[in-house]
C-alpha positions in Angstrom: 5.1 -20.2 -2.2 8.1 -21.5 -4.0 10.2 -24.7 -2.8 8.7 -24.6 0.7 5.1 -24.8 2.0 3.8 -21.8 3.6 3.8 -23.1 7.0 7.6 -24.1 6.8 8.4 -20.7 5.4 7.0 -18.7 8.1 8.4 -20.8 10.8 12.0 -20.2 9.3 11.0 -16.6 9.3 9.9 -16.5 13.0 13.0 -18.4 14.3 15.8 -17.2 12.1 18.0 -14.6 13.4 18.4 -11.7 11.1 20.9 -8.9 11.1 19.9 -5.4 10.3 16.2 -6.3 10.1 15.2 -3.1 11.7 17.0 0.4 11.6 19.2 1.3 14.1 17.8 4.7 14.3 14.2 5.9 13.9 13.5 6.4 10.2 13.3 10.2 9.4 9.8 11.6 9.0 7.9 14.9 8.2 5.0 15.4 10.8 2.7 16.5 8.3 -0.8 17.8 9.4 -2.9 16.0 6.8 -5.9 18.2 7.5 -3.9 21.2 6.6 -2.9 20.3 3.1 -4.8 22.3 0.5 -7.5 20.0 -0.8 -7.3 21.6 -4.3 -3.9 20.1 -4.8 -3.4 16.5 -5.7 -1.0 15.0 -3.2 0.1 11.6 -1.7 1.7 11.2 1.6 3.2 7.8 2.5 2.3 6.8 6.3 4.5 3.7 6.6 4.3 0.3 5.0 1.3 0.3 2.8 -0.6 3.0 4.3 -1.3 6.2 2.2 -3.1 9.3 2.4 -4.4 10.6 -1.1 -6.0 13.8 -2.2 -7.4 13.4 -5.7 -10.1 15.5 -7.5 -11.1 17.1 -4.1 -11.4 13.6 -2.4 -9.6 12.8 0.7 -8.5 9.0 0.4 -7.0 6.5 2.8 -5.3 3.3 1.7 -4.7 0.3 3.9 -4.4 2.3 7.2 -2.5 0.7 9.8 -2.0 3.0 12.8 -1.4 0.3 15.5 2.2 -0.5 16.6 2.0 -3.8 15.3 0.7 -5.9 12.3 -0.5 -9.1 13.8 -3.6 -10.5 15.6 -1.5 -10.0 18.9 0.2 -6.9 20.1 3.6 -8.8 21.0 4.0 -10.0 17.5 5.5 -8.0 14.7 6.0 -4.7 16.3 6.6 -1.6 14.4 10.0 -0.1 13.9 11.2 2.2 16.9 10.5 5.9 16.9 7.7 8.3 16.7 4.6 7.6 14.7 2.4 10.8 14.8 -0.5 9.6 12.9 -3.6 8.2 14.4 -7.4 8.1 13.5 -8.3 11.0 15.8 -6.0 13.3 13.8 -7.4 12.3 10.5 -9.4 14.6 8.4 -12.8 13.3 7.3 -12.1 10.6 5.0 -14.2 10.9 1.6 -12.8 7.1 0.6 -11.3 4.4 2.1 -9.5 1.6 0.3 -8.8 -1.8 1.8 -6.9 -4.0 -0.8 -7.1 -7.3 1.2 -7.7 -8.5 4.7 -4.2 -9.4 5.9 -3.2 -7.8 9.3 -0.6 -5.3 7.7 -3.5 -3.9 5.5 -6.6 -4.3 7.6 -6.2 -3.3 11.2 -9.2 -3.8 13.7 -8.3 -1.0 16.0 -7.6 1.5 13.2 -10.9 0.8 11.4 -12.8 1.0 14.7 -11.2 4.3 15.4 -11.7 5.7 12.0 -15.3 4.8 11.4 -16.9 8.1 12.5 -14.8 9.9 9.8 -15.2 7.5 7.0 -17.9 8.4 4.2 -17.4 5.5 1.7 -15.5 2.3 1.4 -14.4 0.5 -1.7 -13.0 -3.2 -1.0 -12.5 -6.5 -3.2 -15.2 -8.9 -2.8 -15.7 -10.3 0.6 -13.6 -7.8 2.5 -16.6 -5.8 3.5 -17.7 -8.6 5.7 -14.9 -7.9 8.1 -16.0 -4.2 8.3 -19.7 -5.1 8.9 -18.9 -7.4 11.4 -16.9 -4.5 13.3 -19.8 -2.4 13.1 -19.6 -0.3 10.0 -22.7 0.5 8.0 -23.5 -1.7 5.0 -24.5 1.4 3.2 -21.2 3.0 2.6 -19.5 -0.1 1.7 -18.9 -1.0 -2.1 -17.3 -4.5 -2.7 -16.4 -5.3 -6.3 -14.8 -8.0 -8.3 -11.8 -7.5 -10.6 -12.2 -5.3 -13.7 -15.2 -3.6 -12.1 -15.3 0.4 -11.7 -16.8 2.1 -8.8 -17.8 5.9 -9.4 -16.9 8.0 -6.4 -17.7 11.2 -7.7 -18.3 13.2 -11.0 -14.5 13.4 -11.2 -13.3 10.1 -9.7 -13.7 6.6 -10.5 -11.9 3.6 -8.7 -11.2 0.5 -10.9 -10.8 -2.6 -8.8 -8.0 -4.8 -10.9 -6.1 -8.0 -10.5 -3.2 -8.8 -8.1 -1.4 -11.9 -7.5 -1.5 -12.7 -4.0 -3.9 -14.4 -1.5 -6.0 -13.6 1.9 -7.1 -14.7 5.1 -6.7 -13.7 8.8 -6.5 -17.0 10.4 -6.6 -20.7 9.3 -9.1 -20.0 6.7 -7.5 -18.8 3.4 -8.9 -17.2 0.3 -12.3 -16.6 1.4 -12.1 -13.0 0.6 -10.7 -11.3 -2.6 -7.3 -9.2 -3.0 -6.9 -6.4 -5.6 -4.9 -3.7 -7.1 -6.6 -0.3 -7.8 -6.7 2.5 -10.6 -7.8 6.0 -9.5 -9.0 7.9 -12.8 -9.5 11.6 -12.8 -9.9 14.1 -15.7 -6.1 15.1 -14.8 -4.5 12.0 -13.4 -4.3 8.1 -13.4 -3.0 6.8 -10.2 -2.2 3.1 -9.9 -1.9 1.2 -6.5 -0.5 -2.4 -6.9 -1.5 -3.6 -3.5 0.5 -6.8 -2.5 1.3 -8.9 -5.7 3.7 -11.2 -7.0 4.9 -10.4 -10.5 2.6 -11.6 -13.4 1.2 -10.7 -16.7 -1.8 -8.6 -15.3 0.6 -5.7 -14.9 1.1 -5.7 -18.6 -2.6 -5.9 -19.3 -3.4 -3.0 -16.9 -1.0 -0.9 -18.8 -2.6 -1.9 -22.1 -6.1 -1.2 -20.8 -5.4 2.3 -19.3 -2.3 3.6 -21.0 0.3 5.8 -19.3 -0.1 6.0 -15.4 0.9 9.3 -14.0 1.9 7.9 -10.8 2.2 4.2 -9.7 2.5 3.1 -5.9 4.3 -0.2 -6.2 4.8 -2.9 -3.5 8.6 -3.1 -2.7 9.5 -4.9 0.3 8.7 -8.3 2.4 9.8 -10.5 -0.4 11.8 -13.8 -0.4 12.4 -16.5 -2.9 10.1 -19.0 -0.9 7.1 -16.6 -1.5 8.1 -15.1 -5.0 4.6 -15.8 -6.3 3.0 -13.5 -3.8 5.5 -10.5 -3.4 7.8 -9.1 -5.9 11.5 -8.7 -5.7 12.8 -5.0 -6.3 14.0 -5.8 -9.7 10.4 -7.4 -10.6 8.7 -4.2 -9.0 10.8 -2.1 -11.5 9.6 -4.3 -14.4 6.1 -4.0 -13.2 6.2 -0.4 -13.2 7.4 -0.4 -16.8 4.4 -2.9 -17.6 1.8 -0.5 -16.3 3.5 2.3 -18.1 4.2 4.2 -15.1 5.8 7.9 -15.4 6.6 8.0 -11.6 7.0 5.2 -9.0 6.4 5.6 -5.3 7.6 2.4 -3.4 5.6 1.0 -0.6 5.2 -2.1 1.7 8.4 -1.5 3.6 9.7 1.0 6.4 7.5 0.0 9.3 7.3 -3.8 9.9 9.5 -6.8 9.7 7.7 -9.3 7.4 10.5 -10.9 5.5 14.2 -12.1 5.9 15.9 -9.2 4.0 17.4 -6.3 5.7 15.5 -3.3 6.3 17.0 -1.1 3.8 17.5 -3.8 0.9 14.1 -3.0 -0.9 15.4 0.9 -1.1 18.9 -0.1 -2.3 17.8 -2.7 -4.9 14.8 -0.7 -6.3 17.1 2.6 -6.8 19.5 0.4 -8.9 16.9 -1.1 -10.8 15.4 2.2 -11.6 18.5 3.3 -13.6 17.4 3.9 -17.2 13.7 3.3 -16.7 11.1 5.5 -18.5 9.8 6.6 -15.1 11.0 8.7 -12.0 11.6 7.0 -8.7 10.1 9.0 -6.0 11.4 8.3 -2.5 9.8 10.6 0.2 10.3 10.3 3.8 7.5 9.4 6.1 4.9 12.1 6.1 6.7 14.1 3.1 3.9 15.2 0.9 4.5 14.3 -2.9 2.6 16.9 -5.2 1.3 15.1 -8.1 1.3 17.9 -10.7 5.1 18.7 -9.7 7.1 16.7 -12.1 10.3 18.2 -10.8 10.0 17.4 -7.1 12.9 15.6 -5.9 13.7 13.5 -2.7 16.5 12.4 -0.8 17.9 8.8 -0.5 17.0 8.8 3.3 17.7 5.4 3.8 21.6 5.8 3.2 
C-alpha cells in the first residue's frame, strides 16, 4: 500500500481532520423509478458509490448494491453523505443478475443482500465471494463463482466475463480469502466494462487487446491515496485505464456517497474532468439516479459537482 503499512495508513485516515470531505449540501439526484424504465432500452443508472443498475439485452442487473446508510461492519462508522437516498431493496424490480465484485463492505452489504434475496434470480461473483451469500441464506443454485478470464453465459444474448483487477479482499482480520474482479458484459449490440476496485496495472491494456473497443466503461474514480496507490487509481490513472480498455465512453464511480479516503469529496470529479481532455472517449457524469441511455451517443450531462 505504498510507503506505509495498511494499519498505519488506516489509522491516519480515521484520526486525521479533513476539510471538505463531505459536500455542504445534499448531492442533486433524479428519483428514477427503476421498475418503470423501458426494458427494451439498454440503460445505466448510478445509485451512488459503486452501486449501479443496468439494463442490457432485456436483463435487469444490479452491481455492488449498498442501500444501507453506512459502509462498515457497524452503523456508526463511515456514514453516507447527508440527503435523501430513495433507492432500497423493496422498491427494486426483479433482478435477473446480481454482480458482486468483491467482499469489502462498500460493495457487499449484508442488509441489502438479505432484503434483495427474494428478487434476485442469479448471481455472478469472483471465486469465494459466494460463501458469504450462502452463509446469509442465498440458494447455492443461483450463485455462479468464477475465476479471472472465465465466461458465464447469462442468456442467449448476454455473457459476463470475469476479469482481473488489482485489489484485495476481506471483511475482518483475514484477508484475501476470496477473489476480486472486474467484468465485461457482452451482448450482440454492446460491450460494457466494469472495473470494480483496482489499482492501475497492465491488465487494463490486456483487456482492451482481448475485447477491442468497449462501448462504455464504468471506471473506479475515488477513494484514492498515495499510500494505497496499488489498490486504487488516481483520477489521471483512471483516464489512462479508460484509454487502455479502448473505451468510447466513461462513467466514473466509487465516489459520491461515502468517505473512504483523505481527498475532498469533489476532487475525483474535478481531476478526471481535467484528465479527460483530448481523450478518445466521452466522459459521462450523470447525477445520482439520472439514466444513461447506452444507444444515445449524444446524451450530455451537467458538471453537477461545481
